C-alpha positions in Angstrom: 14.4 -11.7 15.2 11.0 -12.8 16.5 8.6 -14.4 14.1 5.8 -11.9 15.0 8.2 -9.0 14.4 9.2 -10.4 11.0 5.6 -10.5 10.0 5.2 -6.8 11.0 8.3 -5.9 9.0 6.9 -7.7 5.9 3.5 -6.1 6.2 5.2 -2.6 6.6 7.2 -3.3 3.5 4.1 -4.5 1.6 2.4 -1.2 2.3 5.5 0.9 1.6 7.2 -0.6 -1.5 3.8 -1.2 -3.1 3.5 2.6 -3.1 6.7 3.3 -5.0 5.6 4.8 -8.3 5.3 8.5 -8.2 6.4 11.7 -9.8 9.3 14.0 -10.6 11.0 15.9 -7.7 10.0 19.5 -7.7 9.3 22.0 -5.0 5.7 23.1 -4.9 5.2 26.9 -5.0 2.3 27.5 -2.7 1.9 31.1 -3.8 1.1 30.0 -7.3 -2.6 29.8 -8.0 -3.8 26.3 -8.7 -6.8 26.1 -11.0 -9.7 24.2 -9.5 -10.9 21.1 -11.5 -13.7 18.7 -11.0 -13.2 15.5 -8.9 -13.9 13.2 -11.9 -11.4 15.1 -14.1 -8.7 15.0 -11.3 -9.2 11.2 -11.0 -8.9 10.7 -14.7 -5.7 12.7 -14.8 -4.2 10.7 -12.0 -5.2 7.5 -13.8 -3.7 8.7 -17.1 -0.4 9.4 -15.3 -0.3 6.1 -13.4 2.8 3.9 -14.0 2.2 1.3 -16.7 4.3 -1.8 -16.7 4.3 -5.5 -17.5 7.3 -6.5 -15.3 8.9 -4.4 -12.5 11.9 -5.1 -10.3 13.4 -3.1 -7.4 16.6 -4.9 -6.7 17.8 -2.9 -3.7 15.6 -1.7 -0.9 17.3 -0.6 2.4 15.0 -0.4 5.4 15.3 1.1 8.8 12.5 0.1 11.2 11.7 1.6 14.6 9.1 0.5 17.1 8.4 1.2 20.7 10.7 -1.6 21.9 13.2 -2.2 19.2 15.1 -0.9 16.1 16.2 -3.0 13.1 17.7 -2.6 9.7 17.4 -5.0 6.8 17.3 -5.2 3.0 14.7 -6.4 0.5 13.9 -6.6 -3.2 10.6 -6.6 -5.1 9.4 -8.2 -8.3 6.0 -7.7 -9.8 4.3 -9.2 -12.9 1.2 -7.2 -13.7 -2.1 -8.9 -12.9 -0.3 -12.1 -11.8 2.1 -12.0 -8.9 4.2 -9.9 -6.6 7.3 -11.3 -4.8 9.0 -9.6 -1.9 12.3 -11.0 -0.4 13.7 -9.7 2.9 17.3 -10.4 3.9 20.0 -9.3 6.3 23.8 -9.5 5.6 22.9 -11.3 2.3 21.0 -14.0 4.3 17.3 -14.5 3.3 15.0 -14.0 6.3 11.6 -14.3 4.6 9.9 -14.3 1.3 6.3 -13.1 0.6 4.3 -14.0 -2.6 1.1 -12.3 -3.4 -1.2 -13.6 -6.2 -4.8 -12.5 -7.0 -6.1 -15.4 -4.8 -3.6 -15.9 -2.0 -0.9 -14.7 0.4 2.1 -16.9 1.0 5.1 -16.4 3.2 8.2 -18.5 4.1 10.1 -17.7 7.3 13.6 -19.2 6.8 14.9 -18.5 10.3 11.9 -20.2 12.1 11.5 -22.8 9.3 7.8 -22.1 9.0 5.4 -20.8 6.4 1.9 -19.4 6.0 -0.6 -19.8 3.2 -3.7 -17.6 3.6 -6.3 -15.5 1.8 -6.3 -11.7 1.9 -8.4 -11.6 5.1 -5.3 -12.6 7.0 -3.3 -9.6 5.6 -6.2 -7.3 6.1 -6.6 -8.3 9.8 -2.9 -7.8 10.5 -2.8 -4.2 9.2 -6.4 -3.3 10.2 -7.5 -2.3 6.7 -9.0 -4.1 3.7 -6.4 -5.3 1.2 -6.5 -7.4 -1.9 -4.3 -8.0 -4.9 -6.0 -5.4 -7.1 -5.6 -2.6 -4.5 -1.9 -3.5 -4.0 -1.3 -3.4 -7.7 -3.1 0.0 -7.9 -0.7 1.4 -5.4 2.3 0.0 -7.4 1.0 1.9 -10.4 0.5 5.1 -8.4 -3.1 5.1 -9.4 -6.0 6.6 -7.5 -7.4 3.8 -5.5 -10.1 3.0 -2.9 -9.8 0.3 -0.2 -13.5 -0.7 -0.8 -13.8 -4.1 -2.5 -16.7 -3.3 -4.8 -16.8 -3.2 -8.6 -19.3 -0.3 -8.3 -16.6 1.8 -6.8 -14.2 1.6 -9.8 -14.8 5.2 -10.8 -14.1 6.3 -7.1 -17.5 8.1 -7.3 -17.6 8.8 -3.5 -14.4 10.8 -3.5 -14.4 14.6 -3.1 -11.5 16.9 -4.1 -10.2 20.3 -3.0 -6.9 22.3 -2.9 -4.7 22.7 0.1 -1.1 23.8 0.7 -0.3 23.8 -3.0 -1.7 20.3 -3.8 -4.9 18.7 -5.1 -6.4 16.4 -2.5 -8.7 13.5 -3.1 -10.6 12.5 0.1 -12.9 9.5 0.5 -15.1 8.8 3.5 -16.1 5.1 3.7 -17.8 2.8 6.1 -16.4 -0.8 5.7 -19.4 -2.1 7.6 -21.8 -0.5 5.1 -19.8 -2.0 2.2 -20.3 -5.5 3.5 -23.9 -5.4 4.4 -25.1 -3.5 1.3 -24.4 -6.8 -0.5 -26.5 -8.9 1.9 -30.1 -7.8 1.6 -32.9 -5.1 1.7 -32.7 -1.5 2.7 -34.5 -2.4 6.0 -31.8 -5.0 6.8 -29.1 -2.5 6.0 -30.5 0.1 8.3 -30.9 -2.3 11.2 -27.3 -3.7 10.8 -25.8 -0.2 10.6 -27.4 0.8 13.9 -25.7 -2.1 15.8 -23.2 -0.4 18.2 -19.4 -0.6 17.7 -19.5 -1.9 14.2 -19.8 1.2 12.0 -16.1 1.9 11.6 -15.1 5.1 9.8 -12.1 5.2 7.5 -11.0 8.4 5.7 -8.6 8.1 2.8 -6.5 11.1 1.5 -4.4 11.2 -1.7 -2.2 14.3 -2.1 -1.5 15.1 -5.8 1.1 17.2 -7.5 -0.7 19.9 -9.5 1.9 19.9 -12.3 2.4 16.2 -12.8 -0.8 14.7 -11.3 1.3 12.1 -9.5 0.4 11.0 -6.0 3.0 12.4 -3.5 1.4 11.3 -0.2 -1.1 8.7 1.0 -3.0 8.9 4.4 -5.4 6.2 5.7 -7.1 7.5 8.8 -9.1 4.9 10.8 -11.0 7.4 12.9 -13.1 4.9 14.8 -10.0 3.2 16.2 -7.6 6.2 16.3 -5.2 4.6 13.8 -3.4 6.3 11.0 -1.0 5.2 8.2 1.0 8.0 6.5 3.3 7.5 3.5 5.5 10.2 2.0 7.6 9.9 -1.3 10.8 11.9 -2.1 14.1 11.8 -4.0 12.7 10.7 -7.3 14.7 9.2 -10.2 14.0 8.2 -13.7 13.2 4.6 -14.6 13.0 4.6 -18.4 10.6 7.4 -19.3 8.9 7.2 -15.9 9.9 8.2 -12.3 10.2 6.4 -9.0 11.0 7.8 -5.5 14.3 6.9 -4.1 13.1 7.5 -0.5 9.8 6.6 1.2 8.9 7.3 4.8 6.0 5.6 6.5 4.4 5.9 9.9 1.8 3.7 11.6 0.2 5.6 14.6 -2.2 4.0 17.1 -3.1 4.3 20.8 -1.2 1.0 21.3 2.0 1.8 19.6 3.8 3.9 16.9 5.8 2.2 14.2 8.0 3.9 11.5 10.2 2.9 8.6 12.5 4.7 6.3 13.2 3.2 2.9 15.8 3.8 0.3 15.1 2.3 -3.2 17.5 1.8 -6.1 18.4 -0.4 -9.0 15.0 -0.4 -10.8 14.3 -2.6 -13.9 11.4 -3.2 -16.2 13.1 -6.1 -18.1 10.8 -8.9 -19.2 12.8 -11.8 -17.8 12.3 -11.7 -14.1 12.6 -14.7 -11.7 9.7 -15.4 -9.3 11.1 -18.4 -7.5 9.1 -19.3 -4.4 9.3 -22.8 -2.8 8.0 -24.0 0.6 10.5 -26.7 2.0 8.8 -30.0 2.9 9.9 -29.9 6.6 8.6 -26.4 7.3 5.7 -26.0 9.7 2.6 -24.1 8.8 1.9 -20.9 10.8 -1.5 -21.2 12.4 
């Protein structure tokens, strides 16, 4: 398995298994009238129903990956300690292939087959998947909370979202300009206007969260990079109980772009919220750093 391909598998898994918490299986009755509610109230309800945990483990994750030139299957497990660390281990035939550790400040990965490692900030992860990622956003997805990809404390209330009803679900939609987010922190209104008018830099990202009207749990996530014709779609199904809460047993994801389409089907089982979880992560001395 090529090192570059392994990195793609890992990033796909990061996006997928970090979206695991969701809601009870139920068929939506589209003929049933759904009562409109305000956007702020909808966001509050989603936040109230988000998955709350201190420790979380998903001990069995079976993945089937398909790209334009290859297919692969492998297994993984996930451990998360709230606000502190997230550990993802990928293996095949019980042989560890790679291990990824996320903390609030860093992204670390060990590639056991190639005997190499990386140690980077979140810019590396963001560049690889063409969207802004940080630890707080990843943790929000784990909790099945309403989230925005914008790194800005002023956006904590998701004030720029709008909501509507479509096909028997509530939908939260956010239209953002990553370029505006960055330059708003850099100067005056005149500078902002001049910078926004530079060609080719005002990328447009539209985010959709599809919400079950009965449980107010997120059932689908779409990230639509309209400027670059790229889209990430994640669907959740086959839910099962974990304590008093519910997780999907199946997750399907698709990355679509003009260059290539990638897809992955995930089966999840053996969930645990026990306190004593192992987060072992070591970089062997003789491994080479990935540049």
